[in-house]
C-alpha positions as CSV (number, residue, x, y, z in Angstrom):
1,X,44.9,-11.9,23.2
2,X,41.7,-13.3,24.7
3,X,40.3,-9.9,25.3
4,X,40.9,-8.9,21.7
5,X,39.3,-12.1,20.4
6,X,36.3,-11.6,22.6
7,X,35.8,-8.0,21.3
8,X,36.2,-9.2,17.7
9,X,33.7,-11.9,18.2
10,X,31.2,-9.5,19.9
11,X,31.5,-7.1,17.0
12,X,30.8,-9.8,14.7
13,X,27.7,-10.9,16.5
14,X,26.5,-7.4,16.7
15,X,27.0,-6.7,12.9
16,X,25.4,-9.9,12.0
17,X,22.3,-9.1,14.1
18,X,22.0,-5.7,12.7
19,X,22.1,-6.9,9.1
20,X,19.4,-9.4,9.9
21,X,17.2,-6.7,11.5
22,X,17.7,-4.3,8.6
23,X,16.9,-7.0,6.1
24,X,13.7,-7.8,7.9
25,X,12.5,-4.3,7.6
26,X,12.6,-4.4,3.8
27,X,10.9,-7.9,3.8
28,X,8.1,-6.5,6.0
29,X,7.6,-3.4,3.8
30,X,7.5,-5.6,0.7
31,X,4.9,-8.0,2.3
32,X,2.7,-5.0,3.3
33,X,2.8,-3.7,-0.3
34,X,1.8,-7.1,-1.5
35,X,-1.1,-7.4,0.9
36,X,-2.3,-3.9,-0.1
37,X,-2.1,-4.8,-3.8
38,X,-4.2,-8.0,-3.2
39,X,-6.7,-5.9,-1.2
40,X,-7.0,-3.5,-4.1
41,X,-7.5,-6.4,-6.5
42,X,-10.3,-7.8,-4.4
43,X,-12.1,-4.5,-4.1
44,X,-11.8,-3.8,-7.9
45,X,-13.1,-7.3,-8.6
46,X,-16.0,-6.8,-6.2
47,X,-16.9,-3.4,-7.7
48,X,-17.1,-5.0,-11.3
49,X,-19.3,-7.8,-10.1
50,X,-21.5,-5.3,-8.2
51,X,-21.8,-3.0,-11.2
52,X,-22.6,-6.0,-13.5
53,X,-25.6,-7.1,-11.5
């Protein structure tokens, strides 16, 4: 009985940890895209200001 409960608890912990790690991958990828988009916006603004001078 105790061994079964320990195995069940261990599986629950492992699955919870895996879901957190997989969720973090998507979050990190999204943050990278946001930073890239911001960089492009700054570059485009700088080019507009430079060509206007």
